[in-house]
Backbone bond lengths (Angstrom), bond angles and torsions (degrees), N, CA, C in turn:
res aa  C-N    CA-C-N  psi(-1)  N-CA   C-N-CA  omega(-1)  CA-C   N-CA-C  phi
1 M - - - 1.433 - - 1.534 108.19 -
2 N 1.308 116.27 120.42 1.469 120.22 -179.16 1.502 111.96 -106.05
3 D 1.314 115.46 178.79 1.470 121.59 -174.94 1.521 111.87 -63.39
4 A 1.349 116.85 -37.47 1.456 120.35 -178.29 1.519 111.59 -64.93
5 Q 1.331 116.04 -38.64 1.482 119.11 178.47 1.514 111.52 -68.52
6 V 1.317 117.31 -37.65 1.487 120.90 178.03 1.550 108.86 -64.55
7 L 1.323 115.51 -46.81 1.460 118.89 178.68 1.506 113.43 -61.62
8 E 1.331 116.96 -35.77 1.458 121.76 177.55 1.527 111.42 -63.91
9 I 1.332 115.64 -43.01 1.460 121.15 179.85 1.545 109.69 -67.73
10 I 1.293 117.74 -42.54 1.477 121.39 179.63 1.542 109.79 -65.51
11 T 1.320 116.44 -43.65 1.459 120.26 178.53 1.537 110.18 -61.54
12 G 1.292 117.36 -44.72 1.470 120.44 177.67 1.529 112.94 -60.79
13 A 1.341 116.03 -39.37 1.484 120.02 177.79 1.500 110.20 -65.72
14 L 1.336 118.54 -41.79 1.451 120.91 -179.93 1.534 111.26 -67.26
15 V 1.321 117.21 -38.74 1.449 121.13 179.79 1.521 109.76 -66.20
16 I 1.330 117.36 -46.37 1.475 119.16 -178.34 1.530 109.80 -66.75
17 G 1.321 117.68 -36.82 1.459 120.20 177.13 1.518 111.79 -64.18
18 T 1.301 117.84 -39.13 1.460 121.46 178.71 1.531 110.63 -70.35
19 K 1.322 117.30 -39.71 1.472 119.53 177.02 1.500 112.61 -64.05
20 L 1.313 117.98 -37.29 1.452 121.23 -178.93 1.511 113.28 -79.21
21 A 1.284 117.15 -37.48 1.497 119.87 -177.72 1.528 111.70 -86.82
22 G 1.314 118.74 -22.06 1.454 120.90 -175.67 1.499 115.70 -56.44
23 P 1.325 119.84 -51.36 1.468 118.96 -179.07 1.527 113.22 -59.96
24 M 1.329 117.76 -39.76 1.457 121.36 -179.34 1.534 110.23 -67.68
25 L 1.344 114.98 -42.53 1.501 117.79 179.22 1.524 111.98 -66.63
26 M 1.323 116.62 -39.46 1.453 119.83 -179.69 1.542 110.90 -66.85
27 A 1.349 117.30 -40.87 1.452 120.01 177.31 1.534 110.61 -63.48
28 S 1.310 116.25 -42.61 1.471 120.74 178.99 1.524 110.32 -63.99
29 L 1.317 117.57 -40.06 1.453 121.82 179.48 1.509 111.45 -64.47
30 V 1.323 116.50 -48.74 1.475 121.09 -178.30 1.541 110.13 -62.91
31 I 1.308 115.60 -47.64 1.476 119.40 179.54 1.515 111.36 -61.77
32 G 1.339 116.75 -39.79 1.487 120.78 178.29 1.501 112.42 -62.08
33 V 1.337 116.03 -43.71 1.481 120.08 -179.79 1.514 110.60 -65.51
34 V 1.323 116.89 -44.02 1.468 120.69 -179.07 1.518 110.51 -63.04
35 I 1.339 117.09 -45.49 1.437 120.58 179.52 1.529 110.97 -65.15
36 S 1.347 117.18 -38.26 1.462 120.80 178.04 1.547 111.89 -62.40
37 V 1.321 116.11 -40.68 1.456 119.48 178.18 1.522 110.23 -65.35
38 I 1.322 116.23 -42.40 1.457 120.97 179.13 1.549 110.41 -63.24
39 Q 1.355 115.87 -39.88 1.469 118.98 178.19 1.528 111.61 -66.69
40 T 1.322 115.93 -37.97 1.443 120.22 179.51 1.546 111.29 -65.73
41 V 1.326 115.05 -42.57 1.450 119.53 -178.50 1.538 111.71 -67.54
42 T 1.351 115.04 -43.37 1.462 119.78 -176.20 1.507 113.16 -90.94
43 Q 1.306 120.33 -8.15 1.452 126.80 -178.96 1.514 112.58 60.03
44 I 1.324 116.86 31.60 1.468 121.92 174.37 1.523 106.46 -96.82
45 Q 1.307 117.39 119.85 1.479 122.15 -176.95 1.525 110.25 -113.86
46 E 1.294 117.44 61.51 1.484 121.01 178.27 1.545 107.97 -99.40
47 M 1.329 116.43 128.05 1.464 120.79 -175.87 1.526 112.78 -69.80
48 S 1.308 117.09 -35.92 1.476 119.15 -179.79 1.517 112.31 -70.59
49 L 1.319 116.82 -17.13 1.469 120.16 179.38 1.528 111.47 -65.50
50 T 1.314 118.02 -27.90 1.456 119.65 177.83 1.529 112.22 -89.82
51 F 1.331 116.39 -28.64 1.450 120.32 -175.95 1.504 113.36 -71.87
52 V 1.325 116.76 -48.41 1.466 122.07 -173.79 1.536 111.34 -63.96
53 P 1.342 121.51 -48.41 1.457 118.48 179.30 1.546 113.71 -63.63
54 K 1.326 116.09 -33.68 1.489 118.76 176.64 1.504 109.73 -66.09
55 L 1.308 117.43 -42.28 1.454 121.42 178.58 1.522 111.51 -62.14
56 I 1.300 116.67 -42.79 1.487 121.01 177.43 1.532 110.68 -65.62
57 G 1.312 117.14 -42.72 1.465 121.37 179.77 1.540 111.74 -62.69
58 V 1.318 117.71 -44.93 1.453 121.36 -179.66 1.531 108.87 -67.45
59 A 1.340 117.74 -39.54 1.466 119.66 177.65 1.531 111.52 -62.47
60 L 1.340 117.02 -38.32 1.467 120.04 178.05 1.551 111.13 -66.03
61 I 1.321 115.55 -40.33 1.459 119.60 176.62 1.527 110.97 -61.18
62 I 1.336 116.92 -42.34 1.456 120.39 178.45 1.524 111.05 -65.52
63 V 1.327 117.62 -41.03 1.462 120.34 179.15 1.532 110.84 -64.78
64 V 1.312 115.81 -45.29 1.487 120.61 -176.30 1.529 110.45 -73.59
65 G 1.315 117.60 -44.65 1.467 120.22 -173.28 1.520 114.80 -106.98
66 G 1.312 118.27 8.61 1.448 121.17 -176.94 1.519 113.53 -61.48
67 S 1.299 117.08 -40.62 1.474 119.07 -179.33 1.537 110.61 -68.72
68 W 1.300 116.47 -37.65 1.485 119.71 175.33 1.512 110.19 -62.93
69 M 1.320 117.00 -44.14 1.464 121.34 179.16 1.516 111.70 -61.22
70 M 1.317 117.02 -42.07 1.471 119.58 178.64 1.530 111.81 -67.57
71 R 1.322 116.95 -38.41 1.478 119.71 177.71 1.513 110.24 -64.21
72 E 1.313 118.56 -43.11 1.468 122.41 179.23 1.533 110.52 -61.44
73 L 1.325 115.09 -49.50 1.460 119.58 -178.06 1.534 110.99 -64.96
74 T 1.330 116.23 -41.34 1.467 119.36 -179.83 1.507 111.47 -65.40
75 S 1.343 117.94 -40.92 1.448 119.71 -178.80 1.531 110.22 -68.46
76 W 1.325 118.39 -35.58 1.457 120.90 179.01 1.531 111.22 -68.02
77 V 1.342 116.74 -43.12 1.434 120.14 -179.33 1.520 110.45 -69.30
78 T 1.351 117.54 -36.43 1.475 119.64 177.04 1.534 110.28 -63.88
79 A 1.325 116.36 -41.76 1.471 119.23 178.71 1.542 110.08 -66.07
80 L 1.305 117.01 -36.53 1.468 121.20 177.27 1.513 111.05 -63.82
81 W 1.332 116.61 -46.25 1.463 120.35 178.72 1.518 112.54 -63.46
82 R 1.330 116.17 -33.23 1.474 118.77 178.23 1.513 112.79 -70.06
83 T 1.319 117.57 -25.94 1.467 120.37 -179.28 1.535 112.41 -86.28
84 I 1.325 118.21 -11.43 1.461 120.18 -177.34 1.527 113.43 -58.17
85 P 1.354 120.02 -44.89 1.466 116.97 178.50 1.503 116.49 -58.88
86 G 1.307 116.34 -28.40 1.455 120.64 -179.35 1.510 114.85 -86.05
87 L 1.319 117.33 -2.80 1.477 120.60 -176.02 1.532 112.44 -83.21
88 V 1.300 117.73 -20.20 1.458 120.20 -174.35 1.483 112.26 -76.48
C-alpha cells in the first residue's frame, strides 16, 4: 500500500461524507437563516423556535433521500472492499 492509494481512499471517504452530509447541512442552514430573520423581524427570541424546524427539516431530508444515501454509502464501501486485495 503506497501513499497514492491511501490518499485515494481518504479522498473518497471525504467526498462520500460531503455528499451524504451536504443536503442535511444545507437544509439546516437555510431553515436557520429563515427562522433567524423571522425572529429578528418579530423580536421573538425563543431558542426552541430554531431547533424544532431544523430537526423537522433534517428528518424530512433523511426520509426523502435516505435510500439514495444508503445506496451511495453501500456502493462506496463495496468498491473499497473490492480494492482491499490489491492494496497489499
